[in-house]
Backbone bond lengths (Angstrom), bond angles and torsions (degrees), N, CA, C in turn:
res aa  C-N    CA-C-N  psi(-1)  N-CA   C-N-CA  omega(-1)  CA-C   N-CA-C  phi
1 M - - - 1.408 - - 1.607 111.00 -
2 K 1.381 114.11 -40.96 1.434 117.50 178.66 1.525 114.60 -64.78
3 K 1.350 109.99 -32.35 1.464 116.06 -179.71 1.628 108.77 -68.91
4 I 1.242 114.17 -42.36 1.414 117.81 -176.94 1.532 109.95 -69.19
5 L 1.299 120.28 -37.33 1.457 123.45 174.79 1.494 111.78 -67.82
6 F 1.270 119.03 -38.69 1.490 124.32 173.83 1.503 110.34 -65.83
7 A 1.280 121.84 -42.53 1.584 124.06 175.83 1.450 107.18 -63.66
8 F 1.338 121.46 -42.71 1.387 122.70 -176.60 1.591 113.88 -68.14
9 T 1.264 114.11 -37.98 1.543 120.17 171.40 1.480 112.38 -61.96
10 I 1.330 118.52 -40.56 1.420 118.02 178.09 1.518 112.86 -69.63
11 L 1.311 115.65 -39.40 1.483 121.88 177.57 1.468 110.66 -60.82
12 L 1.335 116.09 -44.23 1.556 123.53 -179.04 1.449 108.68 -63.92
13 S 1.362 122.57 -47.34 1.457 125.68 -177.90 1.503 108.58 -64.08
14 S 1.269 116.94 -40.27 1.548 121.04 -179.73 1.422 109.19 -61.17
15 F 1.420 116.64 -43.27 1.498 123.89 -177.63 1.538 105.80 -66.34
16 C 1.201 121.05 -44.45 1.557 124.28 -178.38 1.486 109.93 -65.01
17 A 1.374 120.20 -42.61 1.445 119.89 176.59 1.566 110.08 -66.91
18 G 1.206 118.65 -39.37 1.512 122.50 176.02 1.529 111.81 -62.66
19 A 1.317 119.53 -40.82 1.396 124.85 175.15 1.597 110.76 -63.48
20 Q 1.276 119.53 -38.58 1.419 119.87 179.56 1.489 111.34 -69.79
21 K 1.326 115.46 -34.56 1.556 118.28 177.89 1.489 108.39 -67.40
22 V 1.279 116.79 -38.67 1.478 118.79 177.43 1.521 110.95 -61.32
23 K 1.345 119.17 -45.09 1.400 125.41 176.92 1.499 109.79 -57.63
24 D 1.346 114.60 -48.72 1.459 116.85 -178.63 1.536 115.24 -66.79
25 T 1.355 117.87 -32.32 1.503 126.09 175.88 1.558 103.83 -61.49
26 I 1.352 121.17 -53.84 1.412 122.07 -178.76 1.460 111.78 -58.66
27 A 1.325 121.23 -46.35 1.357 126.67 -176.67 1.561 112.18 -62.70
28 I 1.314 115.56 -35.56 1.373 122.19 178.69 1.498 113.24 -72.64
29 K 1.352 115.63 -43.20 1.514 120.93 173.60 1.551 110.19 -56.21
30 K 1.288 113.79 -45.80 1.522 118.65 -177.41 1.469 106.24 -61.39
31 L 1.364 121.26 -45.88 1.409 123.33 -176.11 1.567 109.11 -60.08
32 L 1.380 119.27 -47.31 1.368 123.66 -176.52 1.560 111.43 -63.11
33 E 1.345 113.12 -36.96 1.495 116.20 177.29 1.507 112.41 -70.81
34 K 1.370 115.31 -34.83 1.489 120.74 175.54 1.528 108.84 -66.87
35 E 1.258 118.07 -42.23 1.491 120.49 179.51 1.494 110.58 -57.55
36 A 1.390 116.30 -54.09 1.437 121.08 177.03 1.463 114.63 -55.51
37 A 1.274 118.86 -44.09 1.501 125.16 -176.55 1.520 110.48 -67.14
38 T 1.340 117.63 -44.44 1.466 117.55 -173.32 1.501 110.94 -78.33
39 W 1.351 120.40 -22.92 1.458 120.57 170.60 1.505 111.43 -61.88
40 R 1.328 111.49 -48.13 1.560 121.19 -175.70 1.630 107.55 -67.40
41 S 1.264 116.96 -32.40 1.497 120.11 -173.68 1.574 109.62 -88.76
42 G 1.363 115.50 -14.98 1.454 116.40 -179.59 1.506 114.76 84.43
43 D 1.323 117.09 14.05 1.500 117.54 -179.27 1.499 109.30 -89.43
44 V 1.378 111.12 90.23 1.483 124.74 -176.14 1.504 111.09 -54.66
45 K 1.348 120.29 -45.67 1.419 120.65 -173.59 1.435 106.53 -73.29
46 A 1.314 128.15 -48.26 1.477 125.35 178.57 1.456 113.25 -60.35
47 H 1.403 117.87 -36.07 1.421 120.45 178.39 1.582 111.90 -68.70
48 A 1.302 114.04 -39.99 1.517 117.29 179.62 1.543 108.70 -68.05
49 D 1.343 120.13 -24.30 1.411 123.52 -179.37 1.530 109.17 -73.28
50 C 1.217 124.11 -13.88 1.449 131.46 179.04 1.548 110.06 -77.01
51 W 1.398 114.78 -22.10 1.495 121.75 -168.59 1.510 111.54 -115.99
52 S 1.300 114.62 153.20 1.482 121.88 164.27 1.525 108.08 -130.16
53 V 1.304 117.55 120.73 1.442 121.76 -176.17 1.550 105.73 -78.63
54 Q 1.246 118.55 119.78 1.455 128.47 172.78 1.426 116.86 -109.70
55 P 1.388 119.19 147.04 1.428 113.37 178.36 1.542 120.35 -63.78
56 Y 1.307 116.36 -14.10 1.540 123.87 179.05 1.499 108.04 -99.08
57 R 1.260 126.03 11.87 1.439 128.31 179.77 1.515 114.81 -60.76
58 R 1.307 113.62 155.41 1.520 121.86 171.28 1.516 105.74 -151.92
59 I 1.302 116.68 133.94 1.477 124.67 167.37 1.509 109.63 -128.24
60 L 1.277 113.55 103.29 1.454 119.46 -173.06 1.507 105.79 -109.72
61 V 1.367 117.61 137.07 1.448 123.69 174.96 1.529 110.19 -129.17
62 S 1.304 116.90 121.61 1.498 116.58 177.24 1.529 104.60 -112.39
63 T 1.336 113.24 138.42 1.503 121.71 -174.16 1.549 109.90 -105.67
64 T 1.307 115.98 169.60 1.455 122.09 -177.70 1.480 112.91 -70.73
65 D 1.293 118.06 -12.76 1.505 119.59 178.66 1.523 109.63 -96.58
66 G 1.329 115.72 13.24 1.482 118.59 177.53 1.497 119.33 83.26
67 N 1.378 118.77 4.51 1.458 120.66 174.01 1.542 112.64 -83.85
68 C 1.273 114.86 155.16 1.457 122.21 174.09 1.465 111.36 -130.56
69 Y 1.376 115.53 130.01 1.451 117.66 178.90 1.521 107.53 -119.82
70 D 1.406 111.18 140.63 1.389 120.74 176.27 1.578 104.33 -102.82
71 V 1.261 116.62 105.81 1.545 120.27 -171.17 1.475 107.55 -93.22
72 A 1.374 114.98 126.68 1.401 123.69 174.47 1.516 113.17 -57.30
73 P 1.375 121.46 126.16 1.483 118.39 -178.18 1.536 112.29 -58.20
74 E 1.327 118.15 -25.07 1.485 119.11 177.19 1.408 111.96 -59.74
75 N 1.388 118.13 -29.96 1.480 122.00 175.64 1.552 112.92 -67.42
76 V 1.356 115.95 -17.10 1.396 115.53 179.90 1.551 112.09 -93.81
77 I 1.343 113.88 -33.04 1.409 123.11 176.75 1.577 110.23 -77.07
78 S 1.216 118.66 -43.37 1.546 125.97 177.06 1.458 110.48 -131.69
79 P 1.388 115.90 76.47 1.488 118.90 -172.17 1.595 111.59 -67.85
80 P 1.254 116.51 149.11 1.466 121.20 173.24 1.554 110.92 -58.57
81 A 1.280 115.66 146.82 1.445 120.00 -174.80 1.577 109.12 -57.82
82 G 1.341 112.36 143.06 1.482 116.95 -178.59 1.451 120.68 82.94
83 T 1.275 117.11 -2.45 1.509 123.94 -174.27 1.542 107.99 -88.77
84 M 1.308 120.21 -31.33 1.487 120.60 -178.06 1.505 113.08 -126.79
85 G 1.291 115.16 170.02 1.426 118.21 178.63 1.455 115.18 82.15
86 K 1.366 116.36 32.70 1.507 121.34 176.90 1.469 113.17 -98.80
87 G 1.328 116.73 12.35 1.505 121.88 172.30 1.616 109.64 78.21
88 G 1.323 110.44 -162.16 1.493 117.44 -176.57 1.600 107.40 87.08
89 H 1.343 108.17 -165.70 1.482 116.84 176.19 1.454 110.87 -158.76
90 A 1.322 115.66 172.12 1.518 121.33 -175.30 1.517 105.01 -132.64
91 V 1.430 111.29 144.10 1.424 119.16 175.84 1.534 105.83 -116.40
92 L 1.277 117.57 120.37 1.516 122.90 -177.90 1.567 106.84 -103.55
93 S 1.240 116.00 135.42 1.456 118.32 -179.24 1.592 109.47 -150.40
94 N 1.394 116.40 178.44 1.403 121.37 174.19 1.533 114.11 56.45
95 Y 1.361 117.46 45.26 1.417 122.71 -178.32 1.580 113.60 -68.63
96 T 1.258 117.88 137.02 1.527 122.15 169.69 1.535 103.26 -129.59
97 F 1.297 118.78 127.37 1.439 125.94 -179.30 1.454 114.35 -114.88
98 S 1.347 112.87 144.40 1.534 121.82 165.89 1.468 106.40 -135.59
99 I 1.325 115.72 107.71 1.421 125.04 -177.95 1.511 112.26 -112.76
100 Q 1.361 117.47 116.31 1.516 116.62 -177.77 1.587 102.14 -130.27
101 K 1.277 112.68 100.04 1.537 121.81 176.68 1.520 107.80 57.59
102 K 1.402 118.08 -106.21 1.399 122.18 -174.57 1.458 118.28 -101.81
103 H 1.413 114.69 11.15 1.444 122.50 -178.08 1.536 108.61 -131.24
104 A 1.293 113.54 145.48 1.491 118.92 -173.94 1.553 109.74 -151.38
105 W 1.279 118.13 152.25 1.470 123.09 167.60 1.556 104.44 -132.55
106 V 1.272 114.54 144.91 1.431 119.75 -177.79 1.623 107.38 -136.40
107 S 1.298 114.59 128.12 1.524 112.94 174.20 1.575 103.19 -106.58
108 H 1.283 115.60 151.90 1.415 123.06 175.09 1.542 113.44 -164.37
109 D 1.357 114.40 165.62 1.405 117.17 174.65 1.559 107.41 -105.48
110 E 1.361 112.40 149.47 1.442 114.19 178.69 1.570 106.70 -135.70
111 V 1.343 112.47 141.89 1.428 123.01 168.40 1.411 108.07 -116.58
112 S 1.351 116.36 114.41 1.487 120.95 175.12 1.460 111.13 -95.55
113 V 1.299 114.24 126.88 1.486 120.26 -176.28 1.553 106.32 -110.91
114 A 1.328 116.36 118.22 1.461 124.03 -179.87 1.540 106.51 -74.47
115 V 1.359 113.63 171.36 1.468 119.66 177.79 1.561 112.19 -61.67
116 D 1.428 113.70 -35.64 1.424 118.40 -178.11 1.597 112.37 -83.81
117 G 1.370 115.57 3.12 1.459 118.54 176.76 1.413 115.05 95.68
118 N 1.396 121.40 -10.90 1.458 127.04 175.83 1.467 108.29 -61.02
119 K 1.400 115.82 138.92 1.440 119.01 -177.27 1.580 110.53 -115.19
120 T 1.240 117.71 150.51 1.431 126.41 175.08 1.460 107.67 -128.82
121 Y 1.292 116.10 128.52 1.511 121.09 -175.52 1.637 106.24 -110.57
122 S 1.316 108.99 140.28 1.478 115.47 179.44 1.564 110.62 -148.21
123 H 1.383 113.36 152.84 1.429 123.53 171.70 1.637 99.62 -106.99
124 E 1.341 116.09 133.11 1.412 119.71 -174.32 1.537 112.24 -130.48
125 L 1.287 115.58 140.41 1.454 121.97 174.74 1.492 106.94 -121.55
126 R 1.362 120.08 118.34 1.415 122.43 -173.09 1.582 104.29 -111.99
127 L 1.260 115.28 144.50 1.551 122.59 173.36 1.417 109.25 -115.24
128 L 1.344 122.50 133.48 1.447 127.82 -174.00 1.474 111.18 -134.89
129 E 1.312 113.92 156.04 1.495 123.93 172.58 1.520 109.50 -135.51
130 K 1.251 116.50 142.68 1.508 121.18 174.36 1.508 104.88 -87.95
131 I 1.277 114.94 114.77 1.496 123.19 -179.45 1.523 110.79 -121.07
132 K 1.355 113.44 119.22 1.457 117.57 -175.59 1.584 112.92 54.17
133 G 1.367 113.23 38.75 1.411 119.45 173.58 1.539 114.15 82.51
134 Q 1.409 116.57 0.40 1.496 121.53 179.78 1.510 108.79 -118.91
135 W 1.357 114.67 135.61 1.503 121.37 169.16 1.455 109.39 -66.55
136 K 1.393 115.68 132.93 1.484 123.49 176.18 1.504 107.38 -136.49
137 L 1.349 113.47 138.69 1.499 119.59 171.69 1.517 112.03 -68.80
138 V 1.282 115.76 132.74 1.557 119.74 176.99 1.505 112.42 -121.77
139 G 1.298 116.46 -2.30 1.515 120.97 179.06 1.509 108.68 179.11
140 Q 1.289 110.71 162.41 1.543 118.80 174.72 1.508 109.74 -163.21
141 S 1.326 111.41 162.49 1.426 122.05 176.44 1.553 106.81 -134.04
142 I 1.368 117.61 120.33 1.434 117.79 -174.49 1.578 105.59 -118.94
143 H 1.302 116.19 128.36 1.471 121.85 177.65 1.540 108.37 -118.98
144 I 1.309 110.31 105.50 1.455 116.75 175.69 1.483 115.56 -79.32
145 Y 1.312 121.09 137.01 1.413 125.68 -178.60 1.466 114.26 -138.53
146 K 1.376 114.37 165.35 1.499 119.22 169.72 1.476 106.20 -105.61
147 P 1.341 114.53 128.83 1.552 119.22 -177.80 1.579 106.04 -65.58
148 G 1.333 111.62 139.91 1.493 121.79 177.10 1.412 115.81 -76.52
């Protein structure tokens, strides 16, 4: 009887841990979609709410011409005039998650579609932390490419 109870306890705790990871996965996907949408709509306040600026942050962007930019997180929270709100939409796919308590990384692909229909393709790695019960972006690496 003790063995059955022990096995049931382990099974139940595994199920609960799995359920939390599913909740976190859904919350993170919603955050990433919100971050993409608010950038394109020009909603500075909602976009800034997706982020938490930390002293160890990095936002790296590599371009198809071989350049790499280290973007200051302040430019994400309070972007220079004319850099956001140009419309369009983004399609995020091919997610891979690693969630460890209050820290996570997510890799995904993104197709950004401008208002004129032009597409930009990228592989992205996002770093997140759960702060006051909410997932926030704290860093990212974006690699823009031309599909082969």
